[in-house]
C-alpha positions in Angstrom: 11.4 21.0 -11.2 12.8 24.5 -10.7 10.7 24.9 -7.5 12.7 22.2 -5.7 15.8 23.2 -3.7 18.9 21.4 -4.9 19.7 20.1 -1.4 16.4 18.1 -1.2 16.4 14.4 -1.9 13.4 13.5 -4.1 12.9 9.9 -5.3 12.5 9.8 -9.0 9.2 7.9 -8.7 7.6 10.6 -6.5 4.8 12.5 -8.2 5.1 16.2 -7.5 3.0 18.9 -9.1 4.9 21.5 -11.1 3.4 24.3 -8.9 4.6 22.7 -5.6 7.5 24.4 -3.8 10.0 22.2 -1.9 12.6 24.0 0.2 16.0 22.9 1.4 16.8 19.6 3.0 13.5 17.8 2.4 13.3 14.1 1.8 10.5 12.7 -0.5 10.0 9.0 -0.9 9.0 7.0 -4.0 5.3 6.5 -3.3 4.5 10.2 -2.4 2.1 12.3 -4.3 2.3 16.1 -3.8 -0.6 18.3 -5.1 -0.8 21.7 -6.7 0.7 24.7 -4.8 1.9 22.6 -1.9 4.7 24.3 0.0 7.3 22.4 2.0 9.4 25.1 3.8 12.4 23.0 4.7 13.6 19.8 6.5 10.3 18.0 5.8 10.3 14.2 5.5 7.5 12.5 3.6 7.6 8.8 2.9 5.4 5.7 2.5 2.3 5.8 0.3 1.4 9.4 1.2 -0.8 11.9 -0.7 -0.6 15.6 0.1 -3.6 17.6 -1.2 -3.5 20.9 -3.0 -2.5 24.2 -1.2 -1.1 22.5 1.9 1.7 24.2 3.7 4.2 22.0 5.7 6.7 23.5 8.1 10.2 22.4 9.2 10.8 19.0 10.8 7.3 17.6 10.0 7.5 13.9 9.4 4.6 12.3 7.4 4.0 8.7 6.4 6.7 7.0 8.4 5.9 3.5 9.7 3.1 3.5 12.3 4.1 3.0 15.9 2.2 -0.2 16.4 3.6 -3.5 17.7 1.8 -5.6 15.1 3.0 -3.5 12.1 5.2 -5.7 9.9 5.7 -3.5 6.9 2.3 -4.1 5.2 1.5 -1.5 2.5 -0.6 1.2 4.1 -1.4 4.8 3.3 -1.7 8.4 4.5 -4.1 10.7 2.7 -4.0 14.4 3.6 -6.6 16.7 2.0 -6.4 20.2 0.7 -5.6 23.5 2.3 -4.0 22.1 5.5 -1.4 23.8 7.6 1.1 21.4 9.2 3.4 23.2 11.6 6.9 22.3 13.0 7.6 18.8 14.2 4.2 17.4 13.5 4.1 13.6 12.9 1.3 11.8 11.1 1.4 8.0 10.5 -0.3 5.8 8.0 -2.7 3.0 8.8 -2.3 -0.6 10.0 -4.0 -4.0 9.2 -5.9 -3.6 12.5 -7.6 -0.5 11.0 -8.4 0.2 7.4 -4.7 0.4 6.3 -5.0 4.1 6.0 -5.0 7.4 8.0 -7.2 10.1 6.5 -7.0 13.9 7.1 -9.7 16.1 5.7 -9.4 19.6 4.3 -8.7 23.0 6.0 -7.1 21.5 9.1 -4.5 23.1 11.3 -1.9 20.9 13.0 0.1 23.1 15.4 3.7 22.5 16.5 4.5 19.0 17.9 1.0 17.5 17.4 0.7 13.8 16.5 -1.8 11.8 14.5 -1.4 8.1 15.0 -2.2 5.2 12.7 -5.8 4.6 11.4 -7.1 8.0 12.5 -9.8 9.9 10.6 -9.6 13.6 11.0 -12.5 15.4 9.3 -12.5 18.9 7.8 -11.7 22.1 9.7 -10.1 20.4 12.7 -7.5 22.1 14.8 -4.9 20.2 16.9 -3.1 22.8 19.1 0.5 22.5 20.2 1.6 19.0 21.3 -1.9 17.5 21.1 -1.8 13.8 20.3 -4.3 11.4 18.8 -3.9 7.7 19.7 -4.6 5.1 17.0 -8.0 4.7 15.5 -9.3 8.1 16.8 -12.0 9.9 14.8 -12.2 13.7 15.1 -15.3 15.2 13.4 -15.6 18.6 11.7 -14.7 21.8 13.5 -13.3 20.2 16.6 -10.5 21.9 18.4 -8.2 19.8 20.5 -6.4 21.8 23.3 -2.7 22.0 23.8 -0.9 19.1 25.4 -4.1 17.0 25.2 -3.7 13.2 24.8 -6.6 11.5 23.1 -6.8 7.7 23.9 -7.0 5.2 21.1 -10.5 4.4 19.6 -12.0 7.6 20.9 -14.5 9.6 18.7 -14.8 13.4 19.1 
């Protein structure tokens, strides 16, 4: 665990690859799985049943796996699955699923989430998608491969792109 800064708080049940690098002031919950060569720069919070795929880089103040913002959510077990080779920039939020969806949010591979973007509960984001600064996906949105969502765009729930 020499790649983990001593100021970070890591639950003893979290599964973290030996090649992952976790910078200062990160918080990792008990049901988190972090893959090979994942890099958390600093001040990253990952909780819930969240899986981070190999070679993903996460920047300061990103918050992944916190309870979904849904009025019907009552703490049911749900998950967030993030694929490989993703870039998650500053202040990005990505929430897990709800019982009204499939109990999971899924992010593909090679995606780029720019600063302040948001992925709500039960979304499916396919491979090679870009969400530019402050773009937001409402719940249950599907974004297919190679889509680019422009800055400050708000995508209404249940939309398919």
